[in-house]
Backbone as CSV, one residue per row, in Angstrom:
resi,resn,N_x,N_y,N_z,CA_x,CA_y,CA_z,C_x,C_y,C_z
1,MET,21.228,0.684,-0.959,21.349,0.457,-2.399,20.787,1.666,-3.154
2,THR,21.474,2.129,-4.175,21.025,3.247,-4.991,19.878,2.801,-5.882
3,THR,18.782,3.521,-5.821,17.631,3.135,-6.638,17.832,3.566,-8.082
4,THR,17.254,2.790,-8.988,17.238,3.163,-10.405,15.824,3.512,-10.842
5,ASP,14.874,3.444,-9.903,13.477,3.695,-10.232,13.198,5.190,-10.390
6,VAL,12.029,5.470,-10.959,11.645,6.846,-11.273,10.231,7.090,-10.732
7,LEU,10.040,8.232,-10.101,8.727,8.617,-9.604,7.942,9.295,-10.723
8,LEU,6.759,8.754,-11.004,5.894,9.324,-12.037,4.826,10.188,-11.385
9,LEU,4.735,11.445,-11.825,3.731,12.383,-11.331,2.658,12.600,-12.380
10,ASN,1.476,12.969,-11.922,0.429,13.378,-12.850,0.755,14.776,-13.367
11,ALA,-0.059,15.274,-14.266,0.204,16.602,-14.828,0.064,17.703,-13.779
12,ASP,-0.674,17.423,-12.701,-0.801,18.405,-11.617,0.268,18.214,-10.545
13,PHE,1.251,17.348,-10.842,2.391,17.053,-9.970,1.998,16.251,-8.714
14,SER,0.871,15.590,-8.752,0.536,14.653,-7.686,1.144,13.291,-8.033
15,PRO,1.696,12.558,-7.057,2.355,11.279,-7.357,1.370,10.215,-7.799
16,ILE,1.776,9.439,-8.801,0.945,8.338,-9.299,1.544,6.993,-8.887
17,LYS,2.796,6.760,-9.303,3.439,5.493,-8.984,4.916,5.555,-9.311
18,VAL,5.603,4.475,-8.982,7.020,4.348,-9.297,7.163,3.409,-10.488
19,ILE,7.981,3.787,-11.441,8.207,2.966,-12.633,9.710,2.730,-12.808
20,SER,10.049,1.808,-13.676,11.462,1.525,-13.950,12.055,2.642,-14.803
21,TRP,13.378,2.765,-14.760,14.027,3.806,-15.557,13.821,3.553,-17.050
22,LYS,13.704,2.283,-17.444,13.484,1.969,-18.861,12.118,2.466,-19.312
23,GLN,11.099,2.280,-18.455,9.773,2.811,-18.772,9.815,4.331,-18.873
24,ALA,10.548,4.946,-17.956,10.644,6.405,-17.947,11.292,6.922,-19.221
25,ILE,12.375,6.299,-19.635,13.061,6.727,-20.858,12.135,6.587,-22.057
26,GLY,11.388,5.487,-22.115,10.449,5.288,-23.215,9.392,6.385,-23.266
27,MET,8.895,6.782,-22.083,7.877,7.829,-22.028,8.455,9.189,-22.407
28,ILE,9.718,9.422,-22.031,10.382,10.675,-22.402,10.566,10.746,-23.919
29,LEU,11.040,9.646,-24.506,11.265,9.619,-25.951,9.965,9.718,-26.738
30,ASP,8.868,9.216,-26.143,7.558,9.307,-26.795,6.889,10.657,-26.538
31,ASP,7.576,11.523,-25.803,7.082,12.872,-25.498,5.780,12.846,-24.688
32,LYS,5.626,11.821,-23.822,4.442,11.727,-22.970,4.658,12.415,-21.622
33,VAL,5.928,12.611,-21.284,6.251,13.195,-19.982,7.339,14.244,-20.136
34,MET,7.501,15.030,-19.075,8.624,15.948,-19.023,9.503,15.593,-17.827
35,MET,10.766,15.836,-17.958,11.695,15.590,-16.863,11.505,16.677,-15.803
36,VAL,11.302,16.255,-14.561,11.158,17.200,-13.463,12.481,17.377,-12.733
37,THR,13.101,16.267,-12.387,14.431,16.315,-11.769,15.155,15.017,-12.073
38,ASP,16.483,15.061,-12.024,17.286,13.871,-12.310,18.164,13.539,-11.113
39,TYR,18.767,12.364,-11.171,19.717,11.964,-10.136,21.060,12.629,-10.449
40,ALA,21.572,13.410,-9.542,22.805,14.165,-9.770,23.974,13.245,-10.096
41,ASP,24.768,13.659,-11.066,26.008,12.968,-11.439,25.770,11.549,-11.942
42,ARG,24.565,11.275,-12.455,24.280,9.955,-13.030,23.727,10.145,-14.426
43,MET,24.241,9.369,-15.368,23.832,9.490,-16.753,23.427,8.127,-17.299
44,ILE,22.536,8.149,-18.276,22.188,6.946,-19.036,22.840,7.101,-20.397
45,ARG,23.655,6.122,-20.756,24.432,6.215,-21.996,24.100,5.070,-22.938
46,SER,24.028,5.398,-24.213,23.899,4.387,-25.264,25.058,4.571,-26.220
47,ALA,25.059,3.828,-27.282,26.159,3.935,-28.247,26.167,5.283,-28.955
48,THR,25.017,5.944,-29.008,24.926,7.177,-29.784,24.595,8.423,-28.977
49,GLN,24.126,8.259,-27.737,23.750,9.442,-26.973,23.806,9.180,-25.473
50,GLU,23.700,10.255,-24.710,23.609,10.144,-23.268,22.621,11.192,-22.757
51,MET,22.009,10.902,-21.609,21.049,11.828,-21.036,21.058,11.675,-19.525
52,PRO,20.640,12.709,-18.790,20.583,12.596,-17.335,19.645,11.468,-16.915
53,TRP,19.975,10.829,-15.809,19.149,9.726,-15.298,17.926,10.336,-14.620
54,PRO,16.721,10.100,-15.143,15.538,10.725,-14.550,15.255,10.199,-13.140
55,ALA,14.897,11.098,-12.246,14.478,10.722,-10.897,12.975,10.926,-10.741
56,VAL,12.476,12.045,-11.275,11.049,12.363,-11.225,10.628,12.879,-12.593
57,ILE,9.537,12.327,-13.112,8.977,12.800,-14.376,7.490,13.089,-14.166
58,ALA,6.906,13.900,-15.036,5.492,14.251,-14.920,4.799,14.107,-16.267
59,LEU,3.593,13.563,-16.231,2.801,13.439,-17.451,2.475,14.817,-18.007
60,LYS,2.423,14.914,-19.315,2.059,16.175,-19.945,0.541,16.361,-19.997
61,LYS,-0.189,15.243,-19.961,-1.642,15.304,-19.936,-2.148,14.628,-18.669
62,TYR,-3.102,15.258,-18.004,-3.637,14.723,-16.747,-4.408,13.428,-17.000
63,VAL,-4.217,12.442,-16.126,-4.969,11.197,-16.207,-5.711,10.987,-14.890
64,LYS,-6.891,10.412,-14.983,-7.677,10.120,-13.790,-7.049,8.956,-13.055
65,ARG,-6.815,9.113,-11.776,-6.144,8.088,-10.979,-7.117,7.040,-10.482
66,ALA,-6.585,5.849,-10.262,-7.393,4.765,-9.708,-7.815,5.106,-8.284
67,THR,-9.047,4.741,-7.960,-9.541,4.988,-6.605,-9.881,3.686,-5.887
68,ARG,-9.570,2.564,-6.515,-9.829,1.273,-5.894,-8.539,0.481,-5.798
69,VAL,-8.417,-0.284,-4.740,-7.243,-1.120,-4.515,-7.688,-2.562,-4.403
70,LYS,-6.931,-3.465,-5.001,-7.248,-4.887,-4.873,-7.238,-5.294,-3.410
71,PHE,-8.223,-6.100,-3.040,-8.275,-6.614,-1.675,-7.450,-7.886,-1.622
72,ASN,-6.280,-7.808,-1.029,-5.424,-8.983,-0.871,-4.531,-8.790,0.347
73,ARG,-3.781,-9.808,0.687,-2.994,-9.804,1.923,-2.012,-8.644,1.976
74,ALA,-1.227,-8.490,0.924,-0.187,-7.467,0.948,-0.769,-6.059,1.040
75,ASN,-1.914,-5.829,0.404,-2.509,-4.501,0.464,-3.140,-4.217,1.815
76,VAL,-3.652,-5.244,2.499,-4.121,-5.047,3.870,-2.942,-4.654,4.756
77,MET,-1.807,-5.364,4.578,-0.611,-5.039,5.359,-0.164,-3.596,5.093
78,ALA,-0.198,-3.199,3.825,0.219,-1.840,3.478,-0.734,-0.804,4.063
79,ARG,-2.047,-1.062,3.960,-3.013,-0.123,4.542,-2.752,0.096,6.027
80,ASP,-2.389,-0.988,6.717,-2.177,-0.922,8.166,-0.738,-0.569,8.544
81,GLY,0.055,-0.145,7.559,1.414,0.305,7.840,2.324,-0.793,8.337
82,TYR,2.029,-2.062,7.956,2.841,-3.212,8.384,2.977,-3.245,9.895
83,THR,1.888,-2.872,10.554,1.872,-2.751,12.014,0.726,-3.563,12.598
84,CYS,0.988,-4.296,13.660,-0.074,-5.022,14.354,-1.109,-4.009,14.847
85,GLN,-2.350,-4.228,14.495,-3.396,-3.270,14.839,-3.907,-3.412,16.267
86,TYR,-3.257,-4.304,17.039,-3.612,-4.446,18.452,-2.499,-3.927,19.365
87,CYS,-1.280,-4.420,19.176,-0.201,-4.017,20.086,0.725,-2.956,19.507
88,GLY,0.633,-2.710,18.184,1.470,-1.690,17.562,2.837,-2.170,17.123
89,THR,3.113,-3.469,17.258,4.399,-4.012,16.814,4.534,-3.886,15.304
90,ARG,5.721,-3.459,14.841,5.998,-3.385,13.407,7.284,-4.166,13.125
91,PRO,7.179,-5.474,12.906,8.376,-6.298,12.699,9.127,-5.910,11.438
92,LYS,10.472,-5.964,11.529,11.316,-5.622,10.389,12.366,-6.694,10.156
93,THR,12.830,-6.791,8.919,13.911,-7.692,8.575,15.234,-7.051,8.963
94,ALA,16.330,-7.788,8.795,17.654,-7.251,9.124,17.993,-6.026,8.288
95,SER,17.400,-5.934,7.079,17.668,-4.786,6.205,16.778,-3.589,6.520
96,GLY,15.851,-3.762,7.477,14.989,-2.666,7.856,13.652,-2.620,7.149
97,ARG,13.409,-3.569,6.251,12.126,-3.612,5.556,11.080,-4.300,6.419
98,PRO,9.796,-4.040,6.189,8.752,-4.739,6.937,8.863,-6.244,6.755
99,ASP,8.760,-6.991,7.841,8.848,-8.456,7.784,7.437,-9.024,7.739
100,LEU,6.972,-9.296,6.520,5.602,-9.766,6.347,5.394,-11.162,6.925
101,ARG,6.478,-11.899,7.128,6.352,-13.249,7.684,5.899,-13.213,9.134
102,GLU,6.126,-12.104,9.820,5.782,-11.999,11.236,4.383,-11.425,11.467
103,LEU,3.681,-11.123,10.369,2.337,-10.576,10.492,1.315,-11.534,9.891
104,THR,0.107,-11.513,10.435,-0.980,-12.353,9.945,-2.179,-11.483,9.618
105,LEU,-3.143,-12.067,8.920,-4.419,-11.409,8.726,-5.360,-11.882,9.822
106,GLU,-6.065,-10.942,10.424,-6.927,-11.281,11.556,-8.332,-10.752,11.310
107,HIS,-9.324,-11.624,11.479,-10.720,-11.209,11.346,-11.164,-10.563,12.657
108,VAL,-11.533,-9.299,12.601,-11.934,-8.580,13.811,-13.167,-9.251,14.427
109,VAL,-14.208,-9.406,13.631,-15.352,-10.225,14.044,-15.075,-11.624,13.504
110,PRO,-14.907,-12.614,14.374,-14.455,-13.943,13.941,-15.377,-14.615,12.924
111,ARG,-14.782,-15.491,12.127,-15.553,-16.285,11.160,-16.672,-17.058,11.851
112,SER,-16.400,-17.498,13.075,-17.379,-18.312,13.793,-18.669,-17.553,14.089
113,ARG,-18.628,-16.215,13.988,-19.823,-15.400,14.233,-20.587,-15.105,12.942
114,SER,-20.127,-15.649,11.842,-20.767,-15.359,10.565,-22.077,-16.132,10.421
115,VAL,-22.949,-15.575,9.612,-24.230,-16.227,9.312,-24.438,-16.207,7.805
116,ALA,-25.247,-17.141,7.347,-25.548,-17.206,5.919,-26.575,-16.140,5.572
117,ARG,-26.201,-15.275,4.663,-27.099,-14.229,4.197,-27.024,-14.174,2.682
118,LYS,-27.883,-13.384,2.096,-27.844,-13.228,0.655,-26.477,-12.701,0.248
119,GLY,-25.795,-13.417,-0.620,-24.459,-13.009,-1.035,-23.353,-13.769,-0.337
120,GLY,-23.699,-14.664,0.592,-22.675,-15.482,1.241,-22.621,-15.278,2.744
121,ARG,-21.556,-15.781,3.371,-21.383,-15.662,4.813,-21.034,-14.225,5.183
122,GLN,-21.706,-13.692,6.182,-21.469,-12.321,6.588,-21.388,-12.210,8.107
123,VAL,-20.757,-11.117,8.552,-20.684,-10.809,9.980,-21.245,-9.411,10.198
124,PHE,-21.680,-9.149,11.414,-22.234,-7.833,11.756,-21.164,-6.998,12.443
125,LEU,-20.918,-5.795,11.920,-19.934,-4.887,12.505,-20.642,-3.971,13.499
126,PRO,-20.408,-4.146,14.781,-21.123,-3.330,15.766,-20.779,-1.851,15.681
127,TRP,-19.557,-1.502,15.251,-19.180,-0.088,15.196,-19.826,0.637,14.019
128,ASP,-20.134,-0.100,12.933,-20.774,0.511,11.769,-22.248,0.130,11.645
129,LYS,-22.699,-0.787,12.514,-24.090,-1.234,12.496,-24.501,-1.755,11.118
130,LYS,-23.650,-2.606,10.530,-24.006,-3.152,9.222,-23.395,-4.533,9.030
131,TRP,-23.934,-5.253,8.058,-23.443,-6.582,7.709,-22.446,-6.468,6.557
132,VAL,-21.362,-7.229,6.640,-20.344,-7.240,5.583,-19.866,-8.677,5.370
133,PRO,-19.248,-8.982,4.216,-18.647,-10.304,4.032,-17.615,-10.575,5.117
134,VAL,-17.444,-11.838,5.479,-16.497,-12.195,6.536,-15.109,-11.633,6.239
135,THR,-14.637,-11.878,5.038,-13.289,-11.450,4.661,-13.391,-10.272,3.706
136,CYS,-13.221,-9.081,4.263,-13.313,-7.868,3.455,-12.470,-6.785,4.125
137,TRP,-12.297,-5.649,3.458,-11.499,-4.549,3.991,-11.940,-4.135,5.396
138,GLU,-13.247,-4.176,5.649,-13.785,-3.630,6.901,-13.767,-4.616,8.069
139,ASN,-13.331,-5.868,7.813,-13.307,-6.841,8.903,-11.983,-7.570,9.028
140,VAL,-10.965,-7.098,8.326,-9.656,-7.769,8.357,-8.578,-6.742,8.683
141,VAL,-7.677,-7.103,9.593,-6.560,-6.227,9.950,-5.272,-7.036,10.016
142,ALA,-4.156,-6.329,9.984,-2.850,-6.953,10.206,-2.662,-7.156,11.710
143,ALA,-2.147,-8.320,12.086,-1.909,-8.608,13.502,-0.671,-9.491,13.632
144,CYS,0.084,-9.273,14.683,1.230,-10.138,14.941,0.711,-11.499,15.419
145,GLY,1.553,-12.519,15.334,1.145,-13.860,15.725,0.627,-13.950,17.155
146,PRO,1.358,-13.399,18.138,0.895,-13.486,19.526,-0.478,-12.847,19.745
147,CYS,-0.729,-11.679,19.145,-2.028,-11.028,19.317,-3.132,-11.839,18.650
148,ASN,-2.824,-12.409,17.495,-3.811,-13.237,16.801,-4.191,-14.435,17.666
149,LEU,-3.188,-15.046,18.291,-3.444,-16.200,19.155,-4.199,-15.793,20.419
150,ASP,-3.819,-14.670,20.994,-4.482,-14.211,22.220,-5.952,-13.891,21.977
151,LYS,-6.238,-13.265,20.875,-7.614,-12.885,20.585,-8.460,-14.105,20.270
152,ALA,-7.881,-15.046,19.512,-8.562,-16.289,19.145,-9.910,-15.984,18.487
153,ALA,-10.914,-16.795,18.747,-12.225,-16.637,18.110,-13.129,-15.746,18.952
154,ARG,-12.599,-14.584,19.326,-13.363,-13.627,20.123,-13.346,-12.266,19.432
155,THR,-14.249,-11.405,19.828,-14.197,-10.029,19.350,-13.153,-9.296,20.187
156,PRO,-12.669,-8.149,19.734,-11.696,-7.403,20.542,-12.183,-7.111,21.959
157,SER,-13.454,-6.701,22.105,-13.962,-6.384,23.445,-14.003,-7.614,24.330
158,GLU,-14.349,-8.756,23.772,-14.380,-9.998,24.544,-12.982,-10.402,24.994
159,ALA,-11.985,-10.084,24.148,-10.603,-10.459,24.459,-9.889,-9.390,25.274
160,GLY,-10.573,-8.283,25.566,-9.941,-7.199,26.304,-8.861,-6.504,25.494
161,MET,-9.038,-6.457,24.172,-8.062,-5.849,23.274,-8.716,-4.686,22.540
162,LYS,-7.898,-3.725,22.142,-8.425,-2.543,21.466,-7.699,-2.322,20.149
163,LEU,-8.482,-2.082,19.098,-7.901,-1.785,17.788,-7.278,-0.395,17.791
164,ARG,-6.122,-0.266,17.121,-5.487,1.042,16.983,-6.343,1.961,16.106
165,LYS,-6.964,1.400,15.081,-7.922,2.138,14.258,-8.845,1.124,13.601
166,LEU,-10.046,1.559,13.276,-11.011,0.659,12.662,-10.611,0.361,11.221
167,PRO,-10.763,-0.888,10.792,-10.420,-1.220,9.408,-11.374,-0.543,8.430
168,HIS,-10.866,-0.173,7.258,-11.686,0.546,6.288,-11.177,0.276,4.883
169,THR,-12.021,0.540,3.919,-11.621,0.447,2.518,-10.695,1.615,2.203
170,PRO,-9.528,1.370,1.599,-8.586,2.470,1.320,-9.218,3.570,0.466
171,ASN,-8.934,4.814,0.851,-9.391,5.960,0.075,-8.230,6.460,-0.786
172,PRO,-8.438,7.471,-1.635,-7.350,7.948,-2.501,-6.078,8.345,-1.757
173,VAL,-6.202,8.915,-0.562,-5.016,9.275,0.216,-4.264,8.020,0.649
174,ASP,-5.010,7.000,1.070,-4.377,5.739,1.455,-3.627,5.124,0.283
175,ILE,-4.243,5.203,-0.906,-3.631,4.619,-2.094,-2.252,5.234,-2.348
176,VAL,-2.164,6.544,-2.190,-0.884,7.217,-2.399,0.123,6.824,-1.328
177,ARG,-0.348,6.643,-0.104,0.532,6.400,1.038,1.074,4.979,1.109
178,MET,0.316,4.003,0.673,0.547,2.620,1.049,1.916,2.014,0.706
179,GLY,2.221,1.926,-0.581,3.389,1.150,-0.950,4.736,1.705,-0.553
180,PHE,4.860,3.033,-0.362,6.157,3.593,-0.048,6.655,3.197,1.331
181,LEU,5.773,2.624,2.146,6.207,2.162,3.465,7.201,1.019,3.359
182,ARG,7.287,0.394,2.197,8.173,-0.759,2.015,9.533,-0.387,1.447
183,MET,9.765,0.869,1.158,10.995,1.221,0.465,11.621,2.476,1.046
184,THR,12.895,2.652,0.717,13.596,3.883,1.081,13.351,4.901,-0.027
185,VAL,12.822,6.034,0.325,12.472,7.041,-0.666,13.684,7.922,-0.966
186,PRO,14.106,8.014,-2.236,15.237,8.882,-2.591,14.952,10.339,-2.246
187,VAL,15.981,11.057,-1.885,15.809,12.460,-1.506,15.234,13.281,-2.662
188,GLU,15.509,12.862,-3.901,15.012,13.599,-5.062,13.481,13.553,-5.167
189,TRP,12.850,12.577,-4.499,11.397,12.440,-4.590,10.652,13.222,-3.512
190,THR,11.298,13.504,-2.411,10.596,13.948,-1.211,9.766,15.214,-1.410
191,GLU,10.234,16.116,-2.258,9.513,17.370,-2.488,8.148,17.133,-3.124
192,TYR,7.991,15.980,-3.788,6.781,15.718,-4.559,5.855,14.719,-3.883
193,LEU,6.173,14.341,-2.641,5.366,13.363,-1.931,4.621,14.011,-0.773
194,PRO,3.385,13.551,-0.509,2.658,14.057,0.667,3.435,13.739,1.934
195,GLU,3.231,14.497,2.965,3.960,14.288,4.214,3.723,12.910,4.805
196,SER,2.537,12.338,4.543,2.212,11.022,5.100,2.886,9.891,4.342
197,GLY,3.531,10.199,3.186,4.237,9.199,2.422,3.393,8.664,1.293
198,PRO,3.814,7.975,0.258,3.015,7.582,-0.897,2.992,6.090,-1.272
199,TRP,2.826,5.736,-2.534,2.635,4.338,-2.928,3.675,3.867,-3.928
200,LYS,3.792,2.582,-4.089,4.748,2.019,-5.036,4.023,1.268,-6.138
201,ASP,3.403,0.208,-5.819,2.626,-0.539,-6.804,1.648,-1.430,-6.055
202,TYR,0.971,-2.306,-6.784,0.037,-3.202,-6.145,0.488,-4.653,-6.316
203,TRP,-0.080,-5.490,-5.513,0.255,-6.905,-5.534,-0.919,-7.685,-6.102
204,ASP,-0.635,-8.866,-6.628,-1.681,-9.709,-7.158,-2.116,-10.723,-6.095
205,GLY,-3.092,-11.546,-6.442,-3.528,-12.589,-5.529,-4.644,-12.133,-4.632
206,GLU,-5.848,-12.008,-5.167,-6.960,-11.510,-4.383,-7.389,-12.538,-3.336
207,LEU,-7.883,-12.056,-2.210,-8.352,-12.934,-1.142,-9.727,-13.491,-1.473
208,ASP,-10.010,-14.662,-0.950,-11.313,-15.266,-1.097,-12.312,-14.534,-0.225
209,PRO,-13.328,-13.895,-0.798,-14.245,-13.101,0.001,-15.281,-13.923,0.769
210,SER,-15.290,-15.222,0.568,-16.308,-16.047,1.225,-15.926,-16.396,2.640
């Protein structure tokens, strides 16, 4: 399917997010952005004028980017590349998109190992030597159903399983990378994206940290 979305860049040409073409046109008319590149042979027409269909636009004034991501199911999946963090399976739908129905959230240190501490139930992370809330960025990973069942209420070492990478709070590079894993990136955007890939937007519905 041909995308109608537009990649928004900061004034330093670093990617910020993807917006609708209507938002892009509004920003162009308000003189907040400049057109960087358009979709070839595509025009936006009104009763009185026409203009090239923007593909990439850039802010005229630099804005400070967000460095925090909401902790919720979809963002954990995005951080982990929609991939089981134990076996490496990356389920996809018939259209090739990540199949979120085939992935679960898995507590690396099980809830059953939690203890009551100041601030609520917490678990001890042996790799970081610290206490954290049971359900947080550092103790939750994406896992396929079979791996989740196999691990059960055990730690990875007890279950004879190994994490592909340790869970962590997303950093600015992760923020840019995360959401684009769910979409086909237009060729017009590729020059302006990091090699590791970038982000689309965020999801609502925060997880219960208790």
